[in-house]
Backbone as CSV, one residue per row, in Angstrom:
resi,resn,N_x,N_y,N_z,CA_x,CA_y,CA_z,C_x,C_y,C_z
1,UNK,21.667,50.692,-18.311,21.387,49.503,-16.889,22.466,48.536,-17.605
2,UNK,23.270,47.879,-16.661,24.282,46.863,-17.054,23.285,45.454,-17.030
3,UNK,23.770,44.677,-17.889,23.360,43.295,-17.968,23.830,42.575,-16.900
4,UNK,22.662,41.509,-16.319,22.959,40.658,-15.202,24.247,39.881,-15.342
5,UNK,24.712,39.956,-14.167,26.001,38.653,-14.352,25.706,37.557,-14.593
6,UNK,26.728,36.671,-15.128,26.456,35.466,-15.529,26.222,34.420,-14.281
7,UNK,25.259,33.695,-14.324,24.747,32.951,-13.330,23.880,33.650,-12.161
8,UNK,23.483,35.004,-12.479,22.561,35.469,-11.542,21.266,35.044,-11.409
9,UNK,20.671,34.715,-12.555,19.278,34.424,-12.504,19.195,32.996,-11.945
10,UNK,20.146,32.074,-11.975,20.083,30.869,-11.329,20.474,31.181,-9.758
11,UNK,21.108,32.138,-9.533,21.085,32.270,-8.151,20.018,32.867,-7.474
12,UNK,19.076,33.734,-8.223,17.923,33.976,-7.657,16.816,32.821,-7.660
13,UNK,17.128,32.144,-8.746,16.039,31.020,-8.428,16.249,30.094,-7.506
14,UNK,17.597,30.008,-6.884,18.008,29.194,-5.699,17.625,29.539,-4.624
15,UNK,17.507,31.016,-4.606,17.110,31.663,-3.241,15.802,31.696,-2.933
16,UNK,14.847,31.342,-4.219,13.174,31.345,-4.172,12.883,30.586,-3.147
17,UNK,13.391,29.577,-2.988,12.735,28.573,-1.873,13.203,28.469,-0.431
18,UNK,13.784,29.623,-0.107,14.386,29.714,1.375,13.245,30.264,2.147
19,UNK,13.112,29.856,3.554,12.091,30.376,4.218,11.947,31.801,4.377
20,UNK,10.746,32.361,4.369,10.825,33.661,4.516,11.305,34.376,5.669
21,UNK,11.985,35.650,5.768,12.149,36.164,6.877,11.264,36.305,7.918
22,UNK,11.703,36.594,9.081,10.468,36.817,10.069,9.697,37.626,10.100
23,UNK,10.233,39.059,9.558,9.268,39.951,9.196,8.295,39.779,8.058
24,UNK,8.114,38.766,7.361,7.533,38.468,6.361,6.416,37.450,6.735
25,UNK,6.826,36.865,7.834,5.643,35.919,8.154,4.411,36.721,8.996
26,UNK,3.866,37.461,8.304,2.794,38.310,8.917,1.503,37.276,9.264
27,UNK,0.874,37.694,10.582,-0.236,37.329,10.862,-1.412,37.313,9.805
28,UNK,-1.932,35.951,9.600,-3.015,35.868,8.610,-2.548,35.173,7.230
29,UNK,-1.209,35.051,7.137,-0.830,34.545,5.942,-0.702,32.922,6.266
30,UNK,-1.930,32.064,6.074,-1.977,30.865,6.349,-2.965,30.614,5.310
31,UNK,-2.889,28.962,5.063,-3.870,28.547,3.864,-5.255,28.320,4.374
32,UNK,-6.233,28.327,3.571,-7.343,27.987,3.727,-7.648,26.377,3.333
33,UNK,-8.224,25.653,4.047,-8.308,24.286,3.801,-9.461,24.025,3.044
34,UNK,-9.573,23.394,1.840,-10.808,23.047,1.051,-10.605,21.609,0.795
35,UNK,-11.701,20.927,0.460,-12.169,19.417,0.050,-11.415,18.772,0.925
36,UNK,-11.834,18.729,2.589,-11.099,18.001,3.523,-11.535,16.486,3.427
37,UNK,-10.423,15.676,4.100,-11.064,14.335,4.284,-10.954,13.865,5.638
38,UNK,-12.183,14.168,6.244,-12.271,14.170,7.915,-12.303,12.781,8.269
39,UNK,-11.734,12.394,9.305,-11.860,11.188,10.155,-12.098,11.728,11.652
40,UNK,-13.330,11.025,11.921,-13.838,11.378,13.310,-13.516,10.097,14.378
41,UNK,-12.990,10.303,15.474,-12.778,9.449,16.440,-13.649,9.628,17.954
42,UNK,-14.030,8.785,18.472,-14.405,8.834,20.011,-14.236,7.559,20.463
43,UNK,-14.169,7.865,22.006,-14.219,6.430,22.944,-15.388,6.191,23.311
44,UNK,-16.188,5.195,23.235,-17.245,4.759,23.751,-17.614,4.382,25.382
45,UNK,-18.183,5.073,26.025,-18.226,4.804,27.626,-18.840,3.198,27.374
46,UNK,-18.430,2.536,28.804,-18.929,1.239,29.226,-18.848,0.186,27.940
47,UNK,-17.514,0.432,27.383,-17.287,-0.497,26.179,-16.870,-2.083,26.500
48,UNK,-16.494,-2.086,27.747,-16.123,-3.438,28.309,-17.587,-4.251,28.214
49,UNK,-18.274,-3.793,28.772,-19.685,-4.554,28.659,-20.381,-4.779,27.430
50,UNK,-20.378,-3.651,26.819,-20.846,-3.622,25.189,-19.911,-4.734,24.127
51,UNK,-18.687,-4.803,24.555,-17.694,-5.525,23.779,-17.918,-6.980,24.055
52,UNK,-18.303,-7.334,25.565,-18.620,-8.677,25.897,-19.754,-9.224,25.038
53,UNK,-20.705,-8.346,24.894,-22.022,-8.698,24.016,-21.681,-9.153,22.879
54,UNK,-20.806,-8.054,22.213,-20.608,-8.180,20.782,-19.735,-9.512,20.467
55,UNK,-18.987,-9.802,21.266,-18.152,-10.920,21.167,-19.074,-12.267,21.380
56,UNK,-19.813,-12.274,22.250,-20.952,-13.420,22.272,-21.811,-13.776,20.970
57,UNK,-22.396,-11.982,20.445,-22.967,-12.349,19.144,-22.230,-13.068,17.989
58,UNK,-20.945,-12.541,17.933,-19.872,-13.165,17.013,-19.940,-14.502,17.021
59,UNK,-19.754,-15.153,18.089,-19.467,-16.459,18.650,-20.938,-17.298,17.911
60,UNK,-21.841,-16.774,18.108,-23.009,-17.424,17.770,-23.270,-17.381,16.179
61,UNK,-22.910,-16.186,15.529,-22.985,-16.064,14.102,-21.960,-17.053,13.617
62,UNK,-20.788,-17.127,14.045,-19.846,-17.708,13.347,-20.009,-19.523,13.358
63,UNK,-20.977,-19.720,14.342,-21.315,-21.023,14.512,-22.523,-21.503,13.489
64,UNK,-23.247,-20.460,13.225,-24.554,-20.768,12.430,-24.611,-20.071,11.143
65,UNK,-23.834,-19.256,10.726,-24.078,-18.488,9.444,-22.739,-18.623,8.937
66,UNK,-22.959,-18.599,7.255,-21.699,-18.503,6.491,-20.882,-17.196,6.244
67,UNK,-19.829,-17.136,6.301,-19.044,-15.873,6.195,-18.708,-15.434,4.806
68,UNK,-18.769,-14.373,4.242,-18.805,-13.807,3.044,-17.314,-12.987,2.905
69,UNK,-16.816,-12.705,1.751,-15.683,-12.089,1.378,-15.730,-10.855,0.553
70,UNK,-15.233,-9.857,1.005,-15.081,-8.467,0.668,-13.786,-8.010,0.284
71,UNK,-13.233,-6.959,1.006,-11.814,-6.750,1.306,-11.192,-7.379,2.046
72,UNK,-11.599,-8.360,2.805,-10.916,-9.029,3.727,-10.020,-10.181,2.761
73,UNK,-8.661,-10.473,3.592,-7.946,-11.588,2.957,-7.826,-12.397,4.104
74,UNK,-8.710,-13.797,4.211,-8.600,-14.259,5.483,-9.680,-13.907,6.505
75,UNK,-9.608,-14.389,7.506,-10.711,-13.747,8.578,-12.004,-14.225,8.469
76,UNK,-12.838,-13.765,9.081,-14.426,-14.258,9.215,-15.226,-12.581,9.037
77,UNK,-16.086,-12.687,7.922,-16.732,-11.382,7.656,-18.269,-11.967,7.555
78,UNK,-19.145,-11.437,8.363,-20.475,-11.604,8.636,-21.175,-11.083,7.317
79,UNK,-22.388,-11.590,7.313,-23.356,-10.905,6.526,-23.444,-9.311,6.777
80,UNK,-23.959,-8.592,5.918,-23.914,-6.991,5.910,-25.103,-6.529,6.560
81,UNK,-26.045,-7.449,7.037,-27.406,-6.991,7.796,-27.599,-6.776,9.035
82,UNK,-26.411,-6.892,9.975,-26.513,-6.966,11.229,-27.403,-5.653,11.967
83,UNK,-27.530,-4.631,11.210,-28.135,-3.476,11.683,-29.672,-3.898,11.879
84,UNK,-30.024,-5.073,11.388,-31.449,-5.287,11.437,-31.774,-6.492,12.668
85,UNK,-30.433,-6.674,13.384,-30.625,-7.809,14.204,-30.795,-6.969,15.628
86,UNK,-31.964,-7.197,16.522,-32.248,-6.572,17.841,-31.291,-6.828,18.773
87,UNK,-30.407,-7.801,18.705,-29.171,-8.323,19.674,-28.300,-7.248,19.714
88,UNK,-28.089,-6.418,18.478,-27.118,-5.594,18.228,-27.681,-3.885,18.389
89,UNK,-28.613,-3.804,18.829,-29.465,-2.512,18.948,-28.709,-1.388,19.431
90,UNK,-28.054,-1.641,20.719,-27.269,-0.838,21.423,-26.260,-0.098,20.649
91,UNK,-25.443,-0.927,20.240,-24.142,-0.445,19.333,-24.687,0.120,18.180
92,UNK,-25.742,-0.338,17.494,-26.450,0.410,16.280,-26.701,1.833,16.680
93,UNK,-27.472,1.820,18.074,-27.722,3.147,18.423,-26.618,4.069,18.454
94,UNK,-25.532,3.815,19.308,-24.585,4.299,19.537,-23.781,4.763,18.273
95,UNK,-23.613,4.038,17.269,-22.970,4.389,16.091,-24.016,5.434,15.285
96,UNK,-25.170,5.101,15.181,-26.272,5.982,14.549,-26.004,7.391,15.248
97,UNK,-26.003,7.632,16.213,-26.271,8.870,17.068,-24.541,9.509,16.639
98,UNK,-23.477,8.708,16.652,-22.386,9.658,16.414,-22.318,9.973,14.914
99,UNK,-22.847,9.090,14.004,-22.857,9.378,12.540,-23.910,10.711,12.304
100,UNK,-24.775,10.793,13.083,-25.881,11.900,13.037,-24.884,13.212,13.449
101,UNK,-23.998,13.247,14.427,-23.018,14.465,14.825,-22.106,14.642,13.756
102,UNK,-21.622,13.627,12.933,-20.612,13.816,12.050,-21.283,14.667,10.676
103,UNK,-22.518,14.141,10.459,-23.362,14.412,9.279,-23.562,16.026,9.698
104,UNK,-23.950,16.244,10.786,-24.094,17.972,11.355,-22.836,18.474,11.033
105,UNK,-21.870,18.394,11.319,-20.426,18.884,11.042,-20.350,19.122,9.469
106,UNK,-20.968,18.279,8.531,-20.818,18.443,7.177,-22.013,19.069,6.466
107,UNK,-23.048,19.762,7.535,-24.016,20.533,7.282,-25.142,19.681,6.470
108,UNK,-25.050,18.430,6.826,-26.360,17.539,6.228,-27.525,18.255,6.477
109,UNK,-28.494,18.039,5.340,-29.851,18.487,5.518,-30.916,17.605,6.336
110,UNK,-30.964,17.878,7.771,-31.852,16.733,8.402,-33.160,17.458,8.031
111,UNK,-33.512,18.621,7.704,-34.873,19.076,7.801,-35.385,18.176,6.591
112,UNK,-35.040,17.784,5.737,-35.430,17.013,4.334,-35.328,15.639,4.475
113,UNK,-34.155,15.439,4.900,-33.607,13.992,4.756,-33.264,13.229,5.950
114,UNK,-32.968,12.089,6.234,-32.635,11.389,7.208,-31.376,10.375,7.000
115,UNK,-30.645,10.254,7.953,-29.306,9.191,7.685,-30.274,7.775,8.064
116,UNK,-29.786,6.672,7.328,-30.152,5.402,7.297,-29.063,4.513,7.421
117,UNK,-29.003,3.389,7.976,-27.999,2.290,7.950,-28.345,1.671,6.744
118,UNK,-27.406,1.440,5.914,-27.362,0.719,4.581,-26.655,-0.417,4.934
119,UNK,-25.733,-0.602,5.719,-25.175,-2.065,6.054,-24.464,-1.744,7.348
120,UNK,-24.206,-3.292,8.007,-23.572,-3.334,9.153,-22.942,-4.739,9.562
121,UNK,-21.768,-4.882,9.699,-21.108,-6.480,9.782,-20.107,-6.664,10.750
122,UNK,-19.674,-7.703,11.246,-18.711,-7.948,12.052,-17.455,-8.580,11.410
123,UNK,-16.383,-8.105,11.899,-15.155,-8.728,11.090,-14.520,-9.283,12.401
124,UNK,-13.814,-10.435,11.895,-12.580,-11.419,12.715,-11.451,-11.588,11.917
125,UNK,-10.190,-10.790,12.450,-9.289,-11.126,11.663,-8.199,-11.718,12.257
126,UNK,-7.968,-12.944,12.340,-7.010,-13.875,12.840,-5.707,-13.481,12.490
127,UNK,-4.654,-14.300,13.179,-3.024,-14.288,12.796,-2.983,-14.123,11.141
128,UNK,-2.271,-13.146,10.584,-1.835,-13.056,9.430,-3.141,-12.484,8.505
129,UNK,-4.119,-12.401,8.887,-5.216,-11.759,8.016,-5.458,-10.269,8.101
130,UNK,-5.685,-9.846,6.931,-5.793,-8.253,6.587,-6.737,-7.985,5.740
131,UNK,-7.190,-6.625,5.311,-7.938,-6.067,4.437,-7.295,-5.070,3.198
132,UNK,-7.477,-5.438,2.164,-6.902,-4.588,0.945,-7.357,-3.315,0.676
133,UNK,-6.640,-2.501,0.432,-7.321,-1.193,0.106,-8.427,-1.098,-0.552
134,UNK,-9.515,-0.320,-0.202,-10.747,-0.144,-0.725,-11.459,1.138,-0.326
135,UNK,-12.836,1.241,-0.930,-13.487,2.467,-0.465,-14.809,1.706,-0.361
136,UNK,-15.875,2.279,0.154,-17.406,1.989,0.494,-18.094,2.856,-0.563
137,UNK,-18.469,2.257,-1.849,-19.204,2.908,-2.859,-20.679,3.414,-2.337
138,UNK,-21.190,4.367,-2.542,-22.421,4.923,-2.456,-22.788,5.170,-0.848
139,UNK,-21.708,5.314,0.082,-21.947,5.241,1.191,-21.365,6.722,1.926
140,UNK,-22.235,7.692,2.247,-21.783,8.873,2.739,-20.827,8.776,3.799
141,UNK,-21.186,8.021,4.857,-20.231,7.914,5.999,-20.063,6.298,6.316
142,UNK,-18.821,5.912,6.642,-18.720,4.541,7.045,-17.709,4.564,8.076
143,UNK,-17.543,3.373,8.556,-16.634,3.382,9.753,-16.377,2.198,10.492
144,UNK,-15.757,2.017,11.605,-15.400,0.825,12.434,-15.595,1.065,14.130
145,UNK,-16.004,-0.005,14.568,-15.977,-0.032,15.981,-15.311,-1.235,16.421
146,UNK,-14.241,-0.995,17.384,-13.292,-1.904,17.849,-13.718,-2.743,19.224
147,UNK,-14.056,-3.934,19.150,-14.619,-4.690,20.269,-13.356,-5.671,20.938
148,UNK,-12.375,-5.974,20.013,-11.290,-6.809,20.636,-10.112,-6.456,19.733
149,UNK,-9.026,-5.666,20.592,-7.619,-5.535,19.926,-6.753,-5.692,20.654
150,UNK,-5.979,-7.079,20.228,-4.620,-7.501,20.997,-3.423,-6.770,20.301
151,UNK,-2.448,-6.801,21.057,-1.298,-6.098,20.504,-0.989,-6.398,19.218
152,UNK,-0.357,-5.420,18.338,0.247,-5.744,17.150,-0.807,-6.663,16.007
153,UNK,-2.064,-6.162,16.092,-3.073,-6.801,15.396,-3.657,-6.004,13.958
154,UNK,-2.755,-5.099,13.771,-2.756,-4.319,12.556,-3.453,-3.124,12.523
155,UNK,-2.963,-2.091,12.047,-3.767,-0.592,12.193,-4.752,-0.549,11.047
156,UNK,-5.307,0.489,10.929,-6.369,0.915,9.768,-5.192,2.154,9.308
157,UNK,-5.233,2.118,7.888,-4.559,3.169,7.311,-5.310,3.707,6.159
158,UNK,-5.275,5.106,6.225,-6.154,5.892,5.212,-5.091,6.424,3.985
159,UNK,-5.603,6.701,2.941,-4.733,7.148,1.931,-5.205,8.329,1.637
160,UNK,-4.386,9.226,1.038,-4.547,10.569,0.241,-5.598,10.495,-1.085
161,UNK,-6.609,10.867,-0.895,-7.484,10.776,-1.945,-7.372,11.681,-3.081
162,UNK,-6.426,12.607,-3.308,-5.643,13.470,-4.136,-4.731,12.692,-5.101
163,UNK,-5.052,11.977,-5.957,-4.121,11.133,-6.518,-3.226,11.784,-7.304
164,UNK,-3.655,12.872,-7.819,-2.805,13.788,-8.976,-1.575,14.295,-8.022
165,UNK,-1.765,14.483,-6.276,-0.576,14.977,-5.673,1.012,13.996,-5.916
166,UNK,0.585,12.873,-6.133,1.983,12.290,-6.389,2.643,12.871,-7.691
167,UNK,2.109,13.533,-8.231,3.168,14.298,-9.547,3.940,15.243,-9.023
168,UNK,3.503,15.655,-7.993,4.724,16.912,-7.332,5.075,16.981,-6.069
169,UNK,5.536,15.607,-5.841,5.878,15.397,-4.231,7.228,16.052,-4.162
170,UNK,7.509,16.229,-3.002,8.782,17.075,-2.701,9.391,16.602,-1.258
171,UNK,10.851,16.867,-0.881,11.222,16.400,0.294,10.571,17.164,1.506
172,UNK,10.469,16.623,2.772,9.829,17.215,3.749,10.535,16.797,4.892
173,UNK,10.725,17.635,6.026,11.511,17.649,7.196,10.742,16.561,8.176
174,UNK,9.472,16.598,8.175,8.575,15.938,8.963,7.408,15.539,8.340
175,UNK,6.574,14.320,8.339,5.441,14.288,8.052,4.056,14.770,8.882
176,UNK,3.214,15.794,8.063,2.498,16.300,8.832,0.900,16.274,8.082
177,UNK,-0.089,16.868,8.703,-1.151,16.573,7.978,-1.443,17.292,6.760
178,UNK,-0.680,18.385,6.526,-0.405,19.141,5.395,0.328,18.406,4.275
179,UNK,1.069,17.352,4.386,2.080,16.839,3.302,1.877,15.347,3.389
180,UNK,1.318,14.602,4.415,1.426,13.312,4.335,0.429,12.506,3.245
181,UNK,0.824,11.206,2.725,-0.043,10.665,1.704,-0.527,9.431,2.296
182,UNK,-0.396,9.270,3.669,-1.200,7.984,4.436,-1.058,8.393,5.803
183,UNK,-2.136,7.614,6.710,-2.248,8.145,7.905,-2.581,6.778,8.605
184,UNK,-2.194,6.404,9.579,-2.580,5.099,10.337,-3.237,5.512,11.692
185,UNK,-4.374,4.835,12.054,-5.033,4.858,13.416,-4.722,3.353,13.956
186,UNK,-4.234,3.357,15.317,-4.016,2.022,15.931,-5.474,1.867,16.714
187,UNK,-6.015,0.684,16.557,-7.323,0.412,16.962,-7.150,0.239,18.558
188,UNK,-8.266,0.600,19.325,-8.258,0.706,20.664,-9.658,-0.118,21.067
189,UNK,-9.717,-0.986,22.016,-11.025,-1.430,22.543,-11.969,-0.304,22.812
190,UNK,-13.133,-0.118,22.374,-14.018,0.998,22.564,-13.975,2.073,21.703
191,UNK,-13.030,2.255,20.813,-12.918,3.183,19.609,-13.752,2.949,18.591
192,UNK,-14.201,4.104,18.271,-15.206,4.435,17.131,-14.495,5.399,16.043
193,UNK,-14.547,4.858,14.927,-13.777,5.570,13.853,-14.998,6.019,12.853
194,UNK,-15.252,6.892,12.216,-16.084,7.392,11.209,-15.343,8.253,10.257
195,UNK,-15.733,8.062,9.071,-15.144,8.637,7.785,-15.818,8.420,6.586
196,UNK,-15.545,9.636,5.575,-16.296,9.556,4.348,-16.401,8.178,3.622
197,UNK,-17.260,7.370,3.054,-17.108,6.167,2.373,-16.215,6.150,1.288
198,UNK,-15.958,7.559,0.585,-15.143,7.602,-0.538,-13.574,7.677,-0.057
199,UNK,-13.160,7.587,1.111,-11.878,7.768,1.614,-11.116,6.311,1.573
200,UNK,-10.178,6.009,0.636,-9.556,4.815,0.694,-9.035,4.303,1.924
201,UNK,-8.854,3.115,2.164,-8.365,2.604,3.283,-8.087,1.026,3.517
202,UNK,-7.252,0.577,4.244,-6.744,-0.778,4.291,-6.640,-1.213,5.731
203,UNK,-6.405,-2.438,6.000,-6.377,-2.714,7.514,-4.952,-3.715,7.244
204,UNK,-3.810,-3.162,8.133,-2.538,-3.994,8.159,-2.671,-5.489,8.533
205,UNK,-1.903,-6.479,8.155,-2.104,-7.876,8.719,-1.845,-7.838,10.138
206,UNK,-2.533,-8.838,10.813,-2.568,-8.948,12.214,-1.571,-9.913,12.655
207,UNK,-0.431,-9.351,13.267,0.778,-9.851,13.720,0.669,-10.465,15.079
208,UNK,-0.449,-10.633,15.632,-0.672,-11.173,17.051,-0.864,-12.725,16.863
209,UNK,-1.168,-13.209,18.036,-1.613,-14.747,17.922,-3.062,-14.755,18.222
210,UNK,-3.637,-13.673,18.298,-5.286,-13.595,18.653,-6.042,-12.760,17.635
211,UNK,-7.103,-12.968,17.570,-8.188,-12.142,16.569,-8.300,-10.705,17.028
212,UNK,-8.734,-10.073,15.980,-9.074,-8.715,16.356,-10.606,-8.713,15.791
213,UNK,-11.443,-8.041,16.792,-12.989,-8.100,16.177,-13.343,-6.662,16.107
214,UNK,-14.024,-6.358,15.123,-14.527,-5.161,14.870,-15.931,-4.991,14.330
215,UNK,-16.436,-4.085,14.324,-17.706,-3.892,13.695,-17.700,-2.700,12.686
216,UNK,-17.942,-3.239,11.540,-17.963,-1.986,10.204,-19.616,-1.561,9.775
217,UNK,-19.604,-0.570,9.191,-20.886,0.167,8.772,-20.881,1.100,7.649
218,UNK,-22.147,1.238,6.989,-21.987,2.079,5.971,-23.469,2.784,6.335
219,UNK,-23.465,4.061,6.235,-24.403,5.195,6.269,-25.234,5.700,5.068
220,UNK,-26.193,5.640,4.797,-26.950,6.487,3.692,-27.776,7.631,4.030
221,UNK,-28.850,7.988,3.219,-29.711,8.840,3.528,-31.010,8.445,2.798
222,UNK,-32.235,8.986,2.942,-33.308,8.825,2.257,-34.159,10.330,2.794
223,UNK,-35.066,10.574,1.784,-36.273,11.741,1.936,-36.886,11.216,2.908
224,UNK,-37.586,12.177,3.894,-38.300,12.073,4.741,-39.708,11.904,4.204
225,UNK,-40.386,11.238,4.809,-41.880,10.754,4.360,-42.807,12.258,4.533
226,UNK,-43.580,12.394,3.435,-44.254,13.579,3.520,-43.718,14.909,3.114
């Protein structure tokens, strides 16, 4: 057997990354997805009426309650006990039912445990306000409902939770769900987003002249009585 010609190994290595011929793209040759980072979205019916009520509650809260600061830079952040207030029972019910559907998708054990609200709060981000990248510790599901969304008011951005992936990035022709390191959702009035509390996210600065208003929440669980 003759020795490989000079440079043959490099040539083989160079060819290793070329797309497979059509005959090699066999059916079933596809990845299985493990360790997903799901984001659920739905549009709430009759949101115009619901949002008008939420904005009236916000006006009352801002007039009478002190704001707190968490991930927000600027803006107004209510206390996190709004799930206990009867005037917000309708949106609490809508959010709770939607979260139950998400938990079912995750095979949550509803026979022995039940979902509970840990926190719910109102956010008002005025011009220039934003939210730093953060997670919601000890929350199995978190989310946001949009009550007022002017144009250019800032998208919510989610980040790849697999930090080790940055050690082996590679050039891509286009960003897809399989290779992206960040993903944005544009807020819309009546939009409800739900995601795992461990999924890091931020809110971009509000570039409009009006405020964006949303309700955020955290869900936990407890063992059923008896």
